[in-house]
C-alpha positions as CSV (number, residue, x, y, z in Angstrom):
1,M,100.7,-3.0,-138.2
2,N,101.5,-5.9,-140.3
3,P,98.3,-7.7,-141.5
4,S,99.5,-10.9,-139.9
5,V,99.5,-9.4,-136.4
6,A,95.8,-9.1,-136.6
7,A,95.4,-12.8,-137.2
8,P,93.3,-14.8,-134.8
9,H,94.9,-15.5,-131.4
10,R,93.3,-19.0,-131.3
11,G,94.1,-22.3,-132.9
12,V,97.3,-24.1,-133.9
13,Y,100.7,-22.6,-133.1
14,A,103.1,-24.5,-135.3
15,I,106.8,-24.6,-134.4
16,T,109.3,-25.5,-137.1
17,P,111.5,-28.6,-136.7
18,D,115.3,-28.2,-136.9
19,S,116.3,-28.4,-140.5
20,A,119.6,-27.6,-142.3
21,D,117.8,-27.6,-145.7
22,T,115.8,-24.5,-146.3
23,E,113.8,-25.5,-149.4
24,P,112.4,-28.7,-147.9
25,L,111.6,-26.7,-144.8
26,L,109.7,-24.1,-146.8
27,R,107.7,-26.9,-148.6
28,R,106.7,-28.5,-145.3
29,V,105.7,-25.1,-143.8
30,A,103.7,-24.2,-146.9
31,V,101.5,-27.3,-146.3
32,V,100.6,-26.3,-142.8
33,L,100.1,-22.7,-143.7
34,D,97.6,-23.8,-146.3
35,A,95.9,-26.0,-143.7
36,G,95.1,-23.0,-141.5
37,I,97.6,-22.6,-138.6
38,A,97.1,-19.5,-136.5
39,W,100.8,-18.7,-135.8
40,L,104.2,-20.0,-136.9
41,Q,107.3,-20.0,-134.7
42,Y,110.7,-20.4,-136.4
43,R,112.9,-22.5,-134.1
44,N,116.2,-24.0,-135.1
45,K,118.6,-24.9,-132.3
46,T,121.3,-26.3,-134.5
47,A,121.7,-23.8,-137.4
48,S,124.4,-21.1,-137.8
49,A,123.4,-17.5,-137.4
50,A,123.6,-17.0,-141.1
51,L,121.3,-19.9,-141.8
52,R,118.9,-18.9,-139.2
53,H,118.7,-15.4,-140.7
54,A,118.1,-16.9,-144.2
55,Q,115.5,-19.4,-143.1
56,A,113.6,-16.9,-140.9
57,S,113.6,-14.3,-143.8
58,A,112.2,-16.9,-146.2
59,L,109.6,-18.1,-143.7
60,L,108.5,-14.5,-143.1
61,Q,107.7,-14.1,-146.8
62,A,105.6,-17.3,-146.8
63,C,103.8,-16.2,-143.6
64,R,103.0,-12.8,-145.0
65,A,101.4,-14.4,-148.0
66,H,99.1,-16.3,-145.7
67,G,98.4,-13.6,-143.2
68,V,100.0,-15.6,-140.4
69,P,102.4,-14.1,-137.8
70,L,106.0,-15.3,-137.7
71,I,107.5,-15.4,-134.3
72,V,111.2,-16.1,-133.8
73,N,112.2,-18.4,-131.0
74,D,114.9,-17.3,-128.5
75,D,116.3,-14.4,-130.5
76,W,114.5,-11.1,-130.5
77,Q,117.4,-9.4,-132.2
78,L,117.0,-11.7,-135.2
79,A,113.2,-10.9,-135.2
80,A,114.0,-7.2,-135.2
81,R,116.5,-7.5,-138.0
82,I,114.1,-9.3,-140.4
83,G,111.0,-7.5,-139.4
84,A,109.3,-10.6,-137.9
85,D,106.0,-10.2,-136.1
86,G,107.4,-11.2,-132.7
87,A,109.7,-13.3,-130.6
88,H,109.3,-16.1,-128.1
89,L,111.6,-16.0,-125.0
90,G,112.4,-18.7,-122.6
91,E,114.5,-18.5,-119.4
92,G,117.8,-16.9,-120.3
93,D,116.7,-15.7,-123.8
94,G,116.7,-12.0,-122.9
95,D,114.7,-9.3,-121.3
96,I,111.0,-9.0,-122.3
97,A,111.0,-5.2,-121.9
98,R,114.0,-4.8,-124.2
99,A,112.4,-7.0,-126.8
100,R,109.3,-4.9,-126.6
101,E,111.2,-1.7,-127.1
102,A,113.1,-3.2,-130.1
103,L,110.1,-4.9,-131.8
104,G,107.4,-2.3,-131.1
105,H,104.0,-2.0,-129.5
106,D,102.3,-4.4,-131.8
107,A,104.8,-7.2,-131.7
108,L,103.8,-10.6,-130.4
109,I,106.2,-11.3,-127.6
110,G,105.8,-14.6,-125.8
111,A,107.3,-16.0,-122.6
112,S,107.8,-19.6,-121.6
113,C,106.3,-19.9,-118.1
114,Y,106.7,-23.7,-117.7
115,D,104.6,-24.7,-114.6
116,D,104.9,-21.3,-112.8
117,A,102.0,-18.8,-112.5
118,G,104.5,-16.4,-110.9
119,L,106.6,-16.3,-114.0
120,A,103.4,-15.7,-116.1
121,R,102.5,-12.7,-113.9
122,A,106.0,-11.2,-114.2
123,A,106.1,-11.8,-117.9
124,V,102.8,-10.0,-118.5
125,A,103.9,-7.1,-116.2
126,A,107.1,-6.8,-118.3
127,G,105.1,-6.6,-121.5
128,A,104.6,-10.1,-122.8
129,S,101.8,-10.5,-125.4
130,Y,101.1,-14.1,-124.5
131,I,102.3,-16.7,-122.0
132,A,103.1,-20.4,-122.7
133,F,102.8,-23.3,-120.2
134,G,104.0,-26.9,-120.5
135,A,104.8,-29.6,-121.0
136,F,101.3,-30.8,-120.4
137,F,102.2,-34.3,-121.6
138,P,105.4,-36.2,-122.3
139,S,107.2,-34.4,-125.1
140,P,109.5,-36.0,-127.7
141,T,111.2,-32.6,-128.3
142,K,111.8,-32.0,-124.6
143,P,111.5,-35.3,-122.7
144,N,112.8,-33.8,-119.4
145,A,110.6,-30.7,-119.5
146,R,108.7,-29.6,-116.4
147,R,105.1,-30.7,-116.3
148,A,102.2,-28.3,-116.1
149,A,98.7,-29.1,-114.9
150,P,95.5,-27.8,-116.8
151,A,94.4,-26.0,-113.6
152,L,97.3,-23.6,-114.2
153,L,95.5,-22.2,-117.3
154,A,92.4,-21.4,-115.3
155,A,94.5,-19.8,-112.5
156,T,96.2,-17.4,-114.9
157,A,93.2,-16.7,-117.2
158,G,92.7,-13.3,-115.6
159,L,96.0,-12.0,-116.9
160,G,94.3,-10.9,-120.0
161,V,96.7,-12.3,-122.7
162,P,96.4,-15.4,-124.8
163,Q,97.6,-18.7,-123.2
164,V,99.6,-21.2,-125.1
165,A,99.8,-24.9,-124.2
166,I,102.8,-26.9,-125.3
167,G,104.3,-30.3,-124.7
168,G,103.1,-33.7,-126.1
169,I,99.8,-32.3,-127.3
170,T,98.0,-34.4,-129.9
171,P,94.5,-34.1,-131.5
172,D,93.4,-36.9,-129.1
173,N,94.4,-35.0,-125.9
174,A,94.1,-31.4,-126.9
175,R,90.4,-30.9,-126.3
176,P,90.6,-30.9,-122.5
177,I,93.5,-28.5,-122.6
178,V,91.5,-26.1,-124.8
179,S,88.5,-26.5,-122.5
180,A,90.8,-25.6,-119.5
181,G,91.7,-22.3,-121.1
182,A,94.3,-22.7,-123.8
183,D,93.9,-20.3,-126.6
184,L,96.5,-21.9,-128.8
185,V,98.2,-25.3,-128.8
186,A,101.9,-25.3,-129.8
187,V,103.1,-28.3,-131.7
188,I,106.2,-29.5,-133.5
189,S,106.2,-33.3,-134.1
190,G,102.4,-33.5,-133.8
191,V,102.2,-31.6,-137.1
192,F,105.5,-31.9,-138.9
193,D,106.1,-35.6,-138.1
194,A,102.5,-36.6,-138.9
195,P,101.9,-38.8,-142.0
196,D,99.6,-36.1,-143.3
197,P,100.5,-32.7,-141.7
198,A,97.6,-30.9,-143.3
199,A,95.1,-33.4,-141.8
200,A,96.9,-33.1,-138.5
201,V,96.4,-29.3,-138.5
202,R,92.7,-29.8,-139.3
203,A,92.4,-32.3,-136.4
204,Y,93.9,-29.9,-134.0
205,R,91.7,-27.1,-135.2
206,A,88.6,-29.3,-134.6
207,C,89.5,-29.3,-130.9
208,F,88.6,-25.6,-130.8
209,D,85.1,-26.1,-132.3
């Protein structure tokens, strides 16, 4: 098992912003790694396959140095090629069971479940390591995303896997979501667009105290 896979399954789940420039992206990620995020997801909806491979590989090295798991968004094949710690799959991103077979027993495989407890149950049955719900609040990244209610976290707590909350979550509104059952809060702009990303990470982490 990679050391990063044993990292705490609680806290800030940072998701990278789209960036065509790898070096500035690595510098921005280094700041939030130093600040104590729990997991990092590589997400880039606009890059070529070659750039995504190069960026994910570079981020994996940075994550390894901090003991933080790197999870690849959408593309379990890329995760397998670079030896990442896992993959996150939304609707239409591939079969969870196939991803599990390719990535191994210890991989972190997540599933977007939006506002649907039935999707969560099916994902866990198929081998998902964690389930993600949201958007809980209006999201600048996905303004038309389906909205989830905090009660959904309590309703699916018995599935026995970490629950991730996403969508417009800020340090000011995160604490009730954590109290409702979220093990991790997933954020893009809340961290990477903050005036001080390290301070933002610390503010999110305080919501778990």
